[in-house]
ZAZA-749279 format. One record per residue: x, y, z of N, C-alpha, C in turn; residue in one letter; residue number from 1. Coordinates in steps of 0.02 Angstrom, whole numbers, plus 50000, padded with zeros to 5 digits. Layout:
+-------+--------+-------+--------+---------+-------+-------+--------+-------+----+-----+
! neast ! nnorth !   nup ! caeast ! canorth !  caup ! ceast ! cnorth !   cup ! aa !   i !
+-------+--------+-------+--------+---------+-------+-------+--------+-------+----+-----+
!     X !      Y !     Z !      X !       Y !     Z !     X !      Y !     Z !  A ! NUM !
...
+-------+--------+-------+--------+---------+-------+-------+--------+-------+----+-----+
***
This chain:
+-------+--------+-------+--------+---------+-------+-------+--------+-------+----+-----+
! neast ! nnorth !   nup ! caeast ! canorth !  caup ! ceast ! cnorth !   cup ! aa !   i !
+-------+--------+-------+--------+---------+-------+-------+--------+-------+----+-----+
! 50604 !  50602 ! 51578 !  50648 !   50557 ! 51541 ! 50702 !  50606 ! 51501 !  X !   1 !
! 50750 !  50599 ! 51482 !  50803 !   50633 ! 51437 ! 50790 !  50599 ! 51380 !  X !   2 !
! 50815 !  50633 ! 51340 !  50804 !   50595 ! 51286 ! 50872 !  50553 ! 51246 !  X !   3 !
! 50840 !  50493 ! 51256 !  50906 !   50418 ! 51246 ! 50895 !  50426 ! 51158 !  X !   4 !
! 51001 !  50388 ! 51181 !  51014 !   50395 ! 51126 ! 51014 !  50291 ! 51109 !  X !   5 !
! 50992 !  50278 ! 51031 !  50987 !   50228 ! 51033 ! 51033 !  50197 ! 50968 !  X !   6 !
! 51054 !  50167 ! 50948 !  51098 !   50141 ! 50868 ! 51076 !  50083 ! 50839 !  X !   7 !
! 51064 !  50079 ! 50764 !  51026 !   50043 ! 50730 ! 51084 !  50027 ! 50691 !  X !   8 !
! 51074 !  49972 ! 50700 !  51148 !   49940 ! 50644 ! 51106 !  49906 ! 50589 !  X !   9 !
! 51140 !  49909 ! 50511 !  51113 !   49853 ! 50465 ! 51153 !  49831 ! 50450 !  X !  10 !
! 51217 !  49754 ! 50439 !  51253 !   49749 ! 50397 ! 51316 !  49797 ! 50420 !  X !  11 !
! 51365 !  49814 ! 50403 !  51402 !   49866 ! 50426 ! 51415 !  49941 ! 50420 !  X !  12 !
! 51341 !  49954 ! 50421 !  51316 !   50035 ! 50433 ! 51287 !  50032 ! 50484 !  X !  13 !
! 51270 !  50111 ! 50513 !  51247 !   50100 ! 50594 ! 51227 !  50185 ! 50579 !  X !  14 !
! 51169 !  50184 ! 50618 !  51130 !   50258 ! 50608 ! 51132 !  50289 ! 50682 !  X !  15 !
! 51132 !  50330 ! 50721 !  51121 !   50334 ! 50779 ! 51024 !  50376 ! 50790 !  X !  16 !
! 50989 !  50344 ! 50839 !  50949 !   50434 ! 50842 ! 50934 !  50414 ! 50883 !  X !  17 !
! 50843 !  50478 ! 50915 !  50861 !   50498 ! 51000 ! 50778 !  50467 ! 50999 !  X !  18 !
! 50780 !  50451 ! 51046 !  50709 !   50413 ! 51082 ! 50657 !  50468 ! 51105 !  X !  19 !
! 50594 !  50480 ! 51079 !  50552 !   50534 ! 51137 ! 50542 !  50516 ! 51192 !  X !  20 !
! 50525 !  50557 ! 51228 !  50501 !   50545 ! 51288 ! 50420 !  50549 ! 51287 !  X !  21 !
! 50401 !  50480 ! 51259 !  50312 !   50435 ! 51264 ! 50326 !  50376 ! 51299 !  X !  22 !
! 50283 !  50349 ! 51312 !  50253 !   50286 ! 51340 ! 50275 !  50230 ! 51294 !  X !  23 !
! 50277 !  50234 ! 51239 !  50298 !   50184 ! 51186 ! 50371 !  50200 ! 51188 !  X !  24 !
! 50393 !  50238 ! 51150 !  50480 !   50242 ! 51202 ! 50522 !  50221 ! 51237 !  X !  25 !
! 50492 !  50223 ! 51286 !  50503 !   50217 ! 51349 ! 50517 !  50121 ! 51338 !  X !  26 !
! 50434 !  50100 ! 51310 !  50452 !   50016 ! 51318 ! 50487 !  49998 ! 51287 !  X !  27 !
! 50484 !  50052 ! 51220 !  50558 !   50014 ! 51146 ! 50613 !  49991 ! 51199 !  X !  28 !
! 50631 !  50048 ! 51231 !  50703 !   50064 ! 51258 ! 50722 !  49986 ! 51286 !  X !  29 !
! 50682 !  49990 ! 51349 !  50703 !   49938 ! 51417 ! 50679 !  49857 ! 51368 !  X !  30 !
! 50666 !  49828 ! 51309 !  50678 !   49776 ! 51259 ! 50721 !  49768 ! 51236 !  X !  31 !
! 50774 !  49865 ! 51220 !  50842 !   49867 ! 51181 ! 50901 !  49800 ! 51250 !  X !  32 !
! 50953 !  49769 ! 51213 !  50955 !   49770 ! 51125 ! 50935 !  49694 ! 51096 !  X !  33 !
! 50882 !  49736 ! 51023 !  50837 !   49683 ! 51002 ! 50874 !  49683 ! 50906 !  X !  34 !
! 50855 !  49635 ! 50899 !  50883 !   49603 ! 50837 ! 50824 !  49593 ! 50793 !  X !  35 !
! 50779 !  49646 ! 50737 !  50731 !   49619 ! 50704 ! 50760 !  49637 ! 50629 !  X !  36 !
! 50707 !  49564 ! 50579 !  50742 !   49608 ! 50549 ! 50671 !  49615 ! 50488 !  X !  37 !
! 50654 !  49647 ! 50463 !  50669 !   49716 ! 50402 ! 50622 !  49707 ! 50369 !  X !  38 !
! 50571 !  49703 ! 50338 !  50557 !   49716 ! 50246 ! 50557 !  49794 ! 50248 !  X !  39 !
! 50549 !  49785 ! 50153 !  50529 !   49839 ! 50156 ! 50460 !  49849 ! 50123 !  X !  40 !
! 50427 !  49924 ! 50121 !  50354 !   49947 ! 50120 ! 50357 !  49998 ! 50082 !  X !  41 !
! 50301 !  49988 ! 50022 !  50310 !   50053 ! 49982 ! 50367 !  50087 ! 49988 !  X !  42 !
! 50411 !  50063 ! 49972 !  50491 !   50114 ! 49958 ! 50477 !  50174 ! 49974 !  X !  43 !
! 50469 !  50184 ! 50053 !  50472 !   50233 ! 50106 ! 50509 !  50216 ! 50158 !  X !  44 !
! 50499 !  50160 ! 50167 !  50491 !   50106 ! 50249 ! 50502 !  50068 ! 50247 !  X !  45 !
! 50566 !  50047 ! 50291 !  50587 !   50011 ! 50327 ! 50528 !  49961 ! 50393 !  X !  46 !
! 50495 !  49887 ! 50394 !  50482 !   49888 ! 50445 ! 50464 !  49817 ! 50499 !  X !  47 !
! 50471 !  49787 ! 50557 !  50475 !   49739 ! 50571 ! 50417 !  49745 ! 50637 !  X !  48 !
! 50433 !  49656 ! 50637 !  50392 !   49667 ! 50679 ! 50420 !  49655 ! 50766 !  X !  49 !
! 50385 !  49693 ! 50800 !  50416 !   49685 ! 50898 ! 50404 !  49640 ! 50945 !  X !  50 !
! 50474 !  49611 ! 50975 !  50432 !   49549 ! 51010 ! 50384 !  49553 ! 51030 !  X !  51 !
! 50325 !  49623 ! 51084 !  50260 !   49609 ! 51100 ! 50296 !  49690 ! 51090 !  X !  52 !
! 50199 !  49697 ! 51083 !  50159 !   49773 ! 51107 ! 50188 !  49812 ! 51138 !  X !  53 !
! 50177 !  49875 ! 51104 !  50222 !   49935 ! 51156 ! 50111 !  49986 ! 51178 !  X !  54 !
! 50158 !  50007 ! 51207 !  50085 !   50050 ! 51235 ! 50071 !  50138 ! 51185 !  X !  55 !
! 50024 !  50135 ! 51150 !  49991 !   50181 ! 51117 ! 49984 !  50240 ! 51147 !  X !  56 !
! 49986 !  50256 ! 51086 !  50012 !   50367 ! 51121 ! 49945 !  50408 ! 51066 !  X !  57 !
! 49993 !  50451 ! 51059 !  49957 !   50520 ! 50987 ! 49980 !  50495 ! 50941 !  X !  58 !
! 49944 !  50468 ! 50880 !  49957 !   50440 ! 50833 ! 49956 !  50512 ! 50778 !  X !  59 !
! 50005 !  50514 ! 50716 !  49997 !   50557 ! 50684 ! 49990 !  50532 ! 50602 !  X !  60 !
! 49968 !  50570 ! 50552 !  49977 !   50539 ! 50487 ! 50019 !  50556 ! 50444 !  X !  61 !
! 50047 !  50600 ! 50450 !  50137 !   50622 ! 50419 ! 50210 !  50616 ! 50451 !  X !  62 !
! 50240 !  50610 ! 50427 !  50314 !   50584 ! 50451 ! 50340 !  50598 ! 50361 !  X !  63 !
! 50421 !  50617 ! 50428 !  50495 !   50639 ! 50396 ! 50542 !  50585 ! 50381 !  X !  64 !
! 50581 !  50613 ! 50332 !  50652 !   50550 ! 50331 ! 50681 !  50576 ! 50381 !  X !  65 !
! 50682 !  50505 ! 50399 !  50742 !   50506 ! 50485 ! 50674 !  50473 ! 50527 !  X !  66 !
! 50614 !  50481 ! 50543 !  50546 !   50470 ! 50576 ! 50549 !  50393 ! 50590 !  X !  67 !
! 50564 !  50353 ! 50659 !  50552 !   50310 ! 50691 ! 50468 !  50297 ! 50695 !  X !  68 !
! 50432 !  50224 ! 50699 !  50384 !   50249 ! 50730 ! 50342 !  50183 ! 50750 !  X !  69 !
! 50292 !  50200 ! 50756 !  50258 !   50127 ! 50788 ! 50208 !  50124 ! 50767 !  X !  70 !
! 50173 !  50052 ! 50700 !  50098 !   50049 ! 50679 ! 50090 !  49982 ! 50702 !  X !  71 !
! 50032 !  49996 ! 50696 !  49988 !   49969 ! 50768 ! 50025 !  49957 ! 50834 !  X !  72 !
! 50024 !  49919 ! 50877 !  50053 !   49922 ! 50916 ! 50129 !  49848 ! 50924 !  X !  73 !
! 50143 !  49838 ! 50883 !  50192 !   49782 ! 50866 ! 50231 !  49812 ! 50806 !  X !  74 !
! 50220 !  49857 ! 50767 !  50260 !   49851 ! 50715 ! 50313 !  49921 ! 50720 !  X !  75 !
! 50386 !  49888 ! 50709 !  50430 !   49984 ! 50707 ! 50446 !  49977 ! 50653 !  X !  76 !
! 50423 !  50043 ! 50625 !  50458 !   50057 ! 50580 ! 50514 !  50130 ! 50571 !  X !  77 !
! 50534 !  50132 ! 50501 !  50611 !   50185 ! 50513 ! 50592 !  50195 ! 50425 !  X !  78 !
! 50556 !  50264 ! 50447 !  50541 !   50328 ! 50379 ! 50614 !  50309 ! 50344 !  X !  79 !
! 50625 !  50304 ! 50269 !  50683 !   50317 ! 50230 ! 50667 !  50403 ! 50204 !  X !  80 !
! 50584 !  50421 ! 50188 !  50578 !   50454 ! 50143 ! 50536 !  50524 ! 50197 !  X !  81 !
! 50483 !  50554 ! 50159 !  50436 !   50574 ! 50185 ! 50383 !  50557 ! 50148 !  X !  82 !
! 50332 !  50570 ! 50199 !  50270 !   50555 ! 50159 ! 50198 !  50525 ! 50217 !  X !  83 !
! 50136 !  50523 ! 50212 !  50105 !   50519 ! 50249 ! 50075 !  50476 ! 50260 !  X !  84 !
! 50050 !  50443 ! 50325 !  50016 !   50388 ! 50316 ! 49959 !  50384 ! 50313 !  X !  85 !
! 49865 !  50315 ! 50317 !  49841 !   50292 ! 50327 ! 49793 !  50331 ! 50395 !  X !  86 !
! 49752 !  50330 ! 50404 !  49714 !   50335 ! 50489 ! 49724 !  50261 ! 50500 !  X !  87 !
! 49759 !  50239 ! 50540 !  49759 !   50288 ! 50625 ! 49837 !  50307 ! 50633 !  X !  88 !
! 49875 !  50311 ! 50590 !  49936 !   50363 ! 50602 ! 49989 !  50305 ! 50630 !  X !  89 !
! 50029 !  50338 ! 50661 !  50111 !   50326 ! 50688 ! 50075 !  50333 ! 50748 !  X !  90 !
! 50124 !  50299 ! 50793 !  50156 !   50345 ! 50863 ! 50235 !  50362 ! 50819 !  X !  91 !
! 50273 !  50433 ! 50859 !  50323 !   50428 ! 50827 ! 50364 !  50410 ! 50887 !  X !  92 !
! 50420 !  50393 ! 50896 !  50452 !   50360 ! 50927 ! 50518 !  50389 ! 50984 !  X !  93 !
! 50554 !  50449 ! 50900 !  50590 !   50454 ! 50898 ! 50606 !  50483 ! 50840 !  X !  94 !
! 50687 !  50497 ! 50822 !  50705 !   50519 ! 50753 ! 50789 !  50499 ! 50737 !  X !  95 !
! 50808 !  50480 ! 50664 !  50869 !   50447 ! 50648 ! 50917 !  50525 ! 50645 !  X !  96 !
! 50949 !  50527 ! 50666 !  50989 !   50593 ! 50672 ! 51062 !  50605 ! 50592 !  X !  97 !
! 51068 !  50541 ! 50604 !  51127 !   50516 ! 50538 ! 51057 !  50490 ! 50467 !  X !  98 !
! 51109 !  50482 ! 50406 !  51082 !   50487 ! 50360 ! 51054 !  50416 ! 50348 !  X !  99 !
! 50972 !  50401 ! 50333 !  50961 !   50340 ! 50341 ! 50933 !  50298 ! 50243 !  X ! 100 !
! 50989 !  50312 ! 50222 !  51006 !   50312 ! 50153 ! 51043 !  50240 ! 50182 !  X ! 101 !
! 51037 !  50209 ! 50189 !  51074 !   50138 ! 50214 ! 50991 !  50105 ! 50218 !  X ! 102 !
! 50969 !  50138 ! 50217 !  50919 !   50071 ! 50219 ! 50852 !  50087 ! 50140 !  X ! 103 !
! 50869 !  50133 ! 50112 !  50843 !   50146 ! 50044 ! 50848 !  50102 ! 50016 !  X ! 104 !
! 50821 !  50043 ! 49994 !  50840 !   50017 ! 49966 ! 50756 !  49943 ! 49978 !  X ! 105 !
! 50717 !  49912 ! 49918 !  50713 !   49860 ! 49932 ! 50714 !  49791 ! 49947 !  X ! 106 !
! 50805 !  49778 ! 49972 !  50815 !   49727 ! 49991 ! 50784 !  49724 ! 50096 !  X ! 107 !
! 50771 !  49648 ! 50105 !  50749 !   49640 ! 50186 ! 50808 !  49653 ! 50202 !  X ! 108 !
! 50784 !  49665 ! 50272 !  50871 !   49683 ! 50322 ! 50850 !  49663 ! 50373 !  X ! 109 !
! 50917 !  49654 ! 50433 !  50897 !   49624 ! 50492 ! 50947 !  49714 ! 50542 !  X ! 110 !
! 50904 !  49737 ! 50590 !  50928 !   49770 ! 50616 ! 50934 !  49732 ! 50675 !  X ! 111 !
! 51009 !  49778 ! 50730 !  51011 !   49788 ! 50809 ! 51000 !  49818 ! 50810 !  X ! 112 !
! 50946 !  49838 ! 50870 !  50934 !   49903 ! 50878 ! 50973 !  49910 ! 50961 !  X ! 113 !
! 51028 !  49952 ! 50993 !  51064 !   49937 ! 51040 ! 51053 !  50011 ! 51069 !  X ! 114 !
! 51055 !  50044 ! 51141 !  51059 !   50068 ! 51196 ! 51121 !  50124 ! 51153 !  X ! 115 !
! 51129 !  50182 ! 51181 !  51200 !   50204 ! 51167 ! 51219 !  50242 ! 51253 !  X ! 116 !
! 51249 !  50241 ! 51267 !  51282 !   50237 ! 51332 ! 51344 !  50329 ! 51339 !  X ! 117 !
+-------+--------+-------+--------+---------+-------+-------+--------+-------+----+-----+
***
């Protein structure tokens, strides 16, 4: 699978991201389009519950600004800061190609995630 591009829209703002070539990212791609309520967590990320779990894959603890991750099997995460998570870590789903500053606030958001043709 070539890297798929997705658009994540929040209000009047949107960012483009690429999805990685792994089973979890492929399963996310099949779910699109999605509307997902997300809350702020630890002032480093927005987290939202997916309608169903994704397959697990290799996990890592470090993340960078713009990382799209999977915590557990059903929590989609957009990291807007760089950091580290506790074990068992996250599955990396992809990476935001634009500035993720649209998510850098404590307020909850609802995002629309859709494939980019």
